[in-house]
Structures are given as structure tokens and as C-alpha cells.
VEXDREN-2710 file (C-alpha; in Angstrom, 1 decimal):
% VEXDREN-2710
k/r/px/py/pz
1/MET/14.4/20.7/-21.2
2/SER/12.4/23.8/-22.0
3/GLY/12.6/27.3/-20.8
4/GLU/15.3/28.7/-18.6
5/LEU/16.8/25.4/-17.6
6/GLU/18.4/24.8/-21.1
7/SER/21.4/26.9/-20.1
8/VAL/22.8/24.1/-17.9
9/ALA/24.2/22.3/-20.9
10/SER/26.7/25.1/-21.5
11/ARG/28.0/25.1/-17.9
12/ALA/30.7/23.1/-16.1
13/ARG/29.2/19.8/-15.2
14/PRO/28.1/19.4/-11.6
15/ARG/28.6/16.1/-9.8
16/LEU/25.2/14.6/-8.8
17/ALA/24.5/11.6/-6.6
18/ILE/21.5/9.6/-7.8
19/THR/20.0/7.3/-5.2
20/LEU/18.3/4.1/-6.3
21/GLY/15.4/4.5/-3.8
22/ASP/13.4/1.4/-3.0
23/VAL/14.9/-1.4/-5.1
24/ALA/11.6/-3.4/-5.1
25/GLY/10.2/-0.6/-7.3
26/VAL/11.2/1.0/-10.6
27/GLY/14.1/3.1/-9.3
28/PRO/16.9/1.0/-10.6
29/GLU/15.2/0.6/-14.0
30/ILE/14.7/4.3/-14.6
31/VAL/18.3/5.1/-13.5
32/ALA/19.7/2.6/-16.0
33/ARG/17.3/3.7/-18.7
34/CYS/18.2/7.4/-18.5
35/TRP/22.0/6.7/-18.6
36/ASN/23.1/8.1/-21.9
37/GLU/25.2/10.8/-23.6
38/SER/22.6/13.5/-22.9
39/LEU/22.8/12.8/-19.2
40/LEU/26.6/13.0/-19.2
41/SER/26.5/16.3/-21.1
42/ILE/24.9/18.1/-18.2
43/CYS/26.4/16.4/-15.1
44/GLU/28.9/14.0/-13.7
45/PRO/26.6/11.3/-12.2
46/VAL/27.3/8.7/-9.6
47/VAL/24.7/6.2/-8.4
48/VAL/24.3/5.6/-4.7
49/GLY/22.9/2.0/-4.3
50/HIS/23.8/-1.6/-4.6
51/PRO/25.7/-2.6/-7.8
52/VAL/24.2/-6.1/-8.1
53/VAL/20.7/-4.6/-8.1
54/LEU/21.7/-1.9/-10.6
55/ALA/23.4/-4.6/-12.8
56/ARG/20.1/-6.5/-12.9
57/ALA/18.2/-3.4/-14.0
58/GLY/20.8/-2.6/-16.5
59/ALA/20.6/-6.0/-18.1
60/LEU/16.9/-5.6/-18.4
61/VAL/16.9/-2.2/-20.2
62/ASN/20.3/-1.8/-21.7
63/PRO/22.7/-4.8/-21.8
64/ARG/25.6/-2.5/-22.9
65/LEU/25.8/-1.0/-19.5
66/GLN/28.6/-1.9/-17.1
67/ILE/28.4/-1.3/-13.4
68/ALA/31.6/-0.1/-11.8
69/PRO/31.6/-0.3/-7.9
70/VAL/33.4/2.6/-6.3
71/ASP/34.5/3.0/-2.7
72/ALA/34.8/6.8/-2.7
73/LEU/33.2/9.6/-4.7
74/ASP/36.5/10.8/-6.0
75/GLU/36.8/7.6/-8.0
76/VAL/33.8/8.5/-10.2
77/GLU/34.6/8.1/-14.0
78/PRO/31.2/7.7/-15.7
79/SER/30.8/7.1/-19.4
80/THR/27.8/6.3/-21.7
81/THR/28.4/2.6/-20.9
82/VAL/29.8/2.7/-17.4
83/ILE/27.8/3.6/-14.3
84/PRO/29.8/4.3/-11.1
85/CYS/28.0/2.8/-8.1
86/TRP/28.7/3.6/-4.5
87/ASN/27.1/1.4/-1.9
88/PRO/27.4/2.8/1.7
89/ALA/25.0/0.2/3.0
90/ASP/25.1/-3.6/3.5
91/ASP/24.5/-6.4/1.0
92/GLU/21.1/-7.7/2.3
93/VAL/19.2/-5.6/-0.2
94/ALA/20.6/-7.5/-3.1
95/ASP/18.1/-10.3/-2.6
96/VAL/14.9/-8.2/-2.2
97/PRO/12.1/-9.4/-4.4
98/LEU/10.4/-7.0/-6.7
99/GLY/6.9/-5.5/-6.3
100/ARG/6.3/-5.6/-2.6
101/ASN/7.4/-3.8/0.6
102/ASP/10.5/-5.2/2.3
103/ALA/12.2/-3.9/5.4
104/ARG/15.6/-4.5/3.8
105/ALA/14.7/-2.2/0.9
106/GLY/13.4/0.4/3.3
107/ARG/16.6/0.4/5.3
108/ALA/18.8/0.5/2.3
109/ALA/16.9/3.4/0.7
110/TYR/17.3/5.3/4.0
111/GLU/21.1/4.6/4.3
112/TRP/21.7/5.6/0.7
113/LEU/19.8/8.8/1.1
114/LYS/21.6/9.6/4.3
115/ALA/25.0/9.0/2.7
116/ALA/24.2/11.1/-0.3
117/CYS/22.9/13.9/1.9
118/TRP/26.1/13.9/3.9
119/ALA/28.2/13.8/0.8
120/ALA/26.4/16.9/-0.5
121/GLN/26.8/18.7/2.8
122/ALA/30.5/17.9/2.7
123/GLY/30.8/19.2/-0.9
124/ALA/31.7/15.8/-2.4
125/VAL/28.7/16.1/-4.7
126/ASP/26.9/19.2/-5.9
127/GLY/23.4/17.9/-5.4
128/ILE/21.3/14.7/-5.1
129/VAL/18.5/13.2/-7.1
130/THR/16.4/10.6/-5.4
131/ALA/14.5/7.7/-7.0
132/PRO/11.2/6.9/-5.3
133/LEU/11.1/5.1/-1.9
134/SER/8.4/3.4/-0.1
135/LYS/7.3/4.9/3.2
136/ALA/5.7/1.6/4.2
137/ALA/9.0/-0.3/3.6
138/MET/10.9/2.2/5.8
139/HIS/8.3/1.8/8.5
140/LEU/8.9/-2.0/8.3
141/ALA/12.5/-1.2/9.0
142/GLY/11.6/0.9/12.1
143/LEU/12.2/4.2/10.3
144/ASN/9.1/6.2/11.0
145/TYR/9.5/9.1/8.5
146/PRO/6.7/10.4/6.2
147/GLY/9.1/10.6/3.3
148/HIS/12.3/12.0/1.7
149/THR/11.5/15.6/2.5
150/GLU/11.3/15.1/6.3
151/ILE/14.4/12.9/6.4
152/LEU/16.5/15.5/4.5
153/ALA/15.3/18.3/6.7
154/GLU/16.3/16.4/9.8
155/LEU/19.7/15.4/8.3
156/CYS/20.4/19.1/7.3
157/GLY/19.1/20.4/10.6
158/VAL/16.5/22.8/9.2
159/THR/13.0/23.4/10.4
160/ASP/11.8/25.9/7.7
161/PHE/11.4/23.7/4.6
162/ALA/8.8/22.7/2.0
163/MET/8.1/20.4/-0.8
164/MET/7.6/22.1/-4.2
165/LEU/6.5/20.5/-7.4
166/TYR/8.1/22.4/-10.3
167/LEU/6.7/22.0/-13.8
168/PRO/8.6/23.5/-16.8
169/ARG/6.4/25.4/-19.3
170/PRO/7.1/25.4/-23.0
171/THR/8.5/29.0/-22.8
172/GLY/9.7/31.1/-19.9
173/ARG/9.7/30.4/-16.2
174/GLY/8.0/27.2/-15.1
175/LEU/5.3/26.8/-12.5
176/GLY/6.1/26.0/-8.8
177/VAL/3.6/24.7/-6.3
178/ALA/4.7/24.5/-2.7
179/HIS/2.7/22.8/0.1
180/VAL/2.1/24.3/3.5
181/THR/1.3/20.9/5.0
182/LEU/2.5/17.7/3.5
183/HIS/2.4/14.1/4.5
184/THR/-0.4/14.2/7.0
185/ALA/-4.0/13.0/7.4
186/ILE/-6.5/15.4/5.7
187/ARG/-8.4/15.8/9.0
188/ARG/-5.3/17.3/10.6
189/VAL/-4.7/20.0/8.0
190/PRO/-6.9/22.8/9.4
191/ASP/-5.3/22.5/12.8
192/LEU/-1.8/22.6/11.3
193/LEU/-2.4/25.8/9.3
194/THR/-1.1/29.0/10.9
195/PRO/-0.2/32.4/9.4
196/PRO/3.6/31.9/10.1
197/ARG/3.6/28.5/8.4
198/ILE/1.8/29.9/5.3
199/VAL/4.2/32.9/5.2
200/ASP/7.3/30.7/5.5
201/THR/6.2/28.3/2.8
202/THR/5.2/31.0/0.4
203/ALA/8.4/32.9/1.0
204/LEU/10.5/29.8/0.3
205/LEU/8.5/29.3/-3.0
206/GLY/9.1/33.0/-4.0
207/THR/12.8/32.8/-3.1
208/PHE/13.2/29.8/-5.3
209/LEU/11.3/31.3/-8.3
210/SER/13.3/34.5/-7.9
211/ARG/16.5/32.5/-8.8
212/LEU/15.1/31.8/-12.2
213/PRO/15.3/34.4/-15.1
214/GLY/12.4/36.8/-15.3
215/PRO/10.6/39.5/-13.4
216/PRO/9.7/39.1/-9.7
217/PRO/7.5/36.0/-9.4
218/ARG/3.7/36.4/-9.1
219/LEU/2.4/34.2/-6.2
220/GLY/-1.1/32.9/-5.6
221/VAL/-2.2/31.4/-2.3
222/CYS/-4.9/28.7/-2.2
223/ALA/-7.9/28.7/0.0
224/LEU/-8.6/25.7/2.1
225/ASN/-12.3/25.4/1.7
226/PRO/-14.5/25.2/-1.4
227/HIS/-15.2/28.6/-3.0
228/ALA/-12.7/30.1/-0.6
229/GLY/-15.1/29.5/2.3
230/GLU/-18.0/31.4/0.5
231/GLY/-17.9/34.3/2.9
232/GLY/-17.7/32.0/6.0
233/LEU/-20.5/29.6/5.0
234/PHE/-18.0/26.7/4.4
235/GLY/-15.4/27.6/7.0
236/ASP/-13.5/30.6/8.3
237/GLU/-9.9/29.5/7.8
238/GLU/-9.6/31.9/4.8
239/SER/-10.4/35.0/6.8
240/ARG/-8.9/33.9/10.1
241/ILE/-5.6/32.3/9.0
242/ILE/-4.9/32.6/5.3
243/ALA/-5.8/36.2/4.5
244/PRO/-3.6/37.6/7.4
245/ALA/-0.7/35.5/6.0
246/VAL/-1.2/37.0/2.5
247/GLU/-1.2/40.5/4.0
248/GLN/2.1/39.8/5.8
249/LEU/3.7/38.5/2.6
250/ALA/2.5/41.6/0.6
251/ALA/3.8/43.9/3.3
252/ALA/7.2/42.1/3.0
253/GLY/7.4/43.0/-0.7
254/TRP/6.1/39.8/-2.4
255/ASN/3.8/40.1/-5.4
256/VAL/1.2/37.9/-3.8
257/SER/-2.6/37.5/-3.7
258/GLY/-5.3/35.2/-2.3
259/PRO/-6.7/33.2/-0.8
260/TRP/-8.2/32.0/-4.1
261/PRO/-10.4/29.0/-4.7
262/ALA/-8.0/26.2/-5.5
263/ASP/-10.0/24.7/-8.4
264/THR/-9.6/27.9/-10.4
265/LEU/-6.2/29.2/-9.1
266/LEU/-4.3/26.2/-10.4
267/LYS/-5.8/26.6/-13.8
268/ARG/-5.0/30.3/-13.9
269/ALA/-1.5/29.6/-12.8
270/TRP/-0.9/27.0/-15.5
271/GLU/-2.2/29.4/-18.1
272/GLY/0.4/32.0/-17.0
273/GLU/-1.2/34.3/-14.6
274/PHE/0.9/33.1/-11.7
275/ASP/4.5/31.7/-11.4
276/GLY/4.0/30.1/-8.0
277/VAL/1.1/28.7/-5.9
278/ALA/1.1/27.9/-2.2
279/ALA/-1.2/24.9/-1.7
280/MET/-2.6/24.2/1.7
281/TYR/-2.2/20.4/1.6
282/HIS/-0.6/17.6/-0.5
283/ASP/-3.3/16.6/-2.9
284/GLN/-4.5/20.2/-3.5
285/GLY/-1.2/20.8/-5.3
286/HIS/-0.2/17.4/-6.5
287/ILE/-3.4/16.4/-8.4
288/ALA/-3.4/19.6/-10.5
289/LEU/0.3/19.4/-11.4
290/LYS/0.2/15.7/-12.2
291/LEU/-2.8/16.1/-14.4
292/VAL/-1.0/18.5/-16.7
293/GLY/2.5/17.1/-16.5
294/PHE/2.8/13.8/-14.6
295/GLN/6.1/12.7/-16.2
296/ARG/7.6/16.2/-16.3
297/ALA/6.8/17.5/-12.7
298/VAL/9.9/17.6/-10.5
299/ASN/9.9/17.5/-6.7
300/VAL/12.3/20.1/-5.3
301/THR/12.9/20.4/-1.6
302/LEU/12.9/24.0/-0.5
303/GLY/14.9/25.4/2.4
304/LEU/17.8/22.9/2.4
305/PRO/21.4/23.9/2.2
306/ILE/21.8/21.4/-0.5
307/VAL/20.2/20.7/-3.9
308/ARG/17.7/17.9/-3.9
309/THR/15.2/16.9/-6.6
310/SER/13.2/13.8/-7.5
311/PRO/10.6/12.7/-10.0
312/SER/7.0/13.2/-8.9
313/HIS/5.9/9.6/-9.3
314/GLY/6.2/6.7/-6.8
315/THR/7.8/3.3/-6.7
316/ALA/5.3/1.7/-9.2
317/PHE/5.6/-1.8/-7.6
318/ASP/3.0/-3.0/-10.1
319/ILE/5.3/-2.7/-13.1
320/ALA/8.7/-3.2/-11.4
321/GLY/11.0/-5.5/-13.3
322/GLN/9.0/-5.4/-16.5
323/GLY/11.1/-2.9/-18.4
324/ARG/8.2/-0.6/-19.0
325/ALA/9.0/2.2/-16.5
326/ALA/9.4/5.5/-18.2
327/PRO/12.5/7.5/-17.2
328/ASP/11.1/10.9/-18.2
329/GLY/10.5/12.1/-14.7
330/LEU/13.9/11.2/-13.5
331/ARG/15.5/12.9/-16.5
332/GLU/13.6/16.1/-15.7
333/ALA/14.7/15.8/-12.1
334/ILE/18.4/15.4/-13.0
335/GLN/18.2/18.4/-15.4
336/VAL/16.6/20.6/-12.7
337/ALA/19.2/19.5/-10.2
338/ALA/22.1/20.2/-12.6
339/TRP/20.8/23.6/-13.3
340/LEU/20.3/24.4/-9.6
341/ALA/23.8/23.1/-8.8
342/SER/25.3/25.3/-11.6
343/ASN/23.3/28.4/-10.4
344/PRO/23.7/28.7/-6.6
345/ALA/21.2/30.5/-4.6
346/PRO/22.1/34.2/-3.7
347/THR/23.3/34.7/-0.2
348/GLN/20.5/37.2/0.4
349/PRO/17.1/36.1/-0.9
350/PRO/14.9/38.7/-2.4
351/ALA/12.1/40.1/-0.2
END
């Protein structure tokens, strides 16, 4: 890991719960593939999932691995060849076929996430790292959530939250991109944007970045429309909604500017001009970050009372079970979670 997150290796190891996600995808494979001495040097990991599913993935990518079912998190004794696995759900998921949506996989992914979240809130683990799940599979199971972020916000009882993609840079503080709107149809985005929503998301982003070493973070706020509206020719959301939010943030003490055209702001940010960017919608932030660091970008949920990270990729049904899934994204997510768990947020966020 580069930059400021390297220091986690010298700290006491936090206990992290790693959920398998949707077992029809690559989650079990990447968990098994990243299980090594490097992982154990930064955390005390325990997998939340089905041991039979994990054993199949282990046999595919590393036959030396042994799966040790545990009934409680205080029984965790991981080693380079032993993966403790806690299954707080039923056994139906053990027979789920690979590569397609299945209600049983959707239900199990939800139950594992819920159990891990409750364990983190109770202090049994110091953070959670989630392998990808399928929204469609959850919907087949009658669980109508847009994704991990919204489930965790509900379980933690918070309403002020945001998804951030965090991409480490070769030196210094990494780049964070938080999203004002998230899993919603693009045609709904303009109606969902409000100054308070933009202020809250940008402040969550700034508070997270303030935890990392370095001077106060420099924040840029994206425009919604091309060319930042071109003086109202392409829309007035910039002057009517976004600019007032930026003014409020500046008045509160944040080093912030915008709205900037998104196509140039993300480039300027990656080149070092900004530490954090508030994007107005999902793809506005995701596409740019994934272009420059698909396997290194880490999803961090802001606003939760617990640590939660995940890789930025999806279930990859098309390559599940082939032993080709790269574990780099999950490794990065685990390293970020370990660092965050070892460096708790201040009780009073900077303003």
C-alpha cells in the first residue's frame, strides 16, 4: 500500500470481518486468493460466509487452505493456511450455481452483511470488508435495497451518509470522490440535488480526508451539466443549487471551490490539485476513478459509526469459478479498513 496507509503494518492488528458477498460471483475466490502472510500482518481476519462455498473456492485457487468453521467471533485463530469462517445464515446457499442471479445467494449475502454490521456495532470486530453482492439477486429474495451502502445506513440508523471511492496515490494523501446521489436513475438526479445534500456529502468527504496525514484537504465540487451549465445555456442547477452549497461550505471553513466542469475537475484532482471531489451522481465519479485505478479504488462508506470498505468492482459473474479473478481490489480494501480501524475518527470533526 502506498502513501499514508503504510503505517497500519506497525500497529496492533484490528479484527476485520470479511463477507463473501454473492457466492455466484467471484467473492469467495478473491477472499481465498488474498489469504496470505501479508494479510495476517495487518489484521486478524475472519470470513463471514458459508464454509462449504469458501472451501470450494480455496480448492480452486490455493489447495493448501483449510476452512475452520467457527460459531462465535471470539474463536477466531487465523493462520496463513487456516481461514476461520462464521456462517450466521442457513445452508441453502451451499448449492447455488455460479454465474447467475439466485435468490438464495441474495438472501445469504444480506444475512452475512447484517451479522457483520451488528458484530462491528457491538465491538466484536473493528471493521468490515465486503465482497461484491448482486442487487438483482437480493431483489429476487424480496430485499429491495439499492446496495451495500443503503443497507448499512439502515442497520446503523444513520441518514447522513455517502459512498466514497478512495484511490491511493503513489505519494502523499490519496484522492477521495464522494457521491451526492448514488444508486438512482439518471433522470431523477436533478430533482434529488439540494444545497443541504451537497453540503452534507462534501462535509463527510472533507471530514474523512482530514483524518489522513497532511494539510487541510482541498475539495472540488462537480457541476451537473456540461461546461458547468455554460452560464445557464445548458441548465441552471449550477447557479441555483450547487454554487449556494459551495458558498455554505466555504463559510463553514472548508477549503472548497466549484462548481467545476466534471470532465476537467477529475483530471485536475488526480494530478494533485484537489484531495477530494464531490460528484453529483454515480457514474460521474466512478468512471473517472476506475479509469485511472480500477483494481486499486476502494469503496468507503462515509457517515457510519463503523468502518466499512469494499473493492470497487462487481460480482463478475462472467469469470466466476475460473480462477482468474484478481484479488487486488479486495487487498486494497482490507488495507484501508485496517488503517481506519487502527486510526479512529476524532470525536470532533474539523470544520
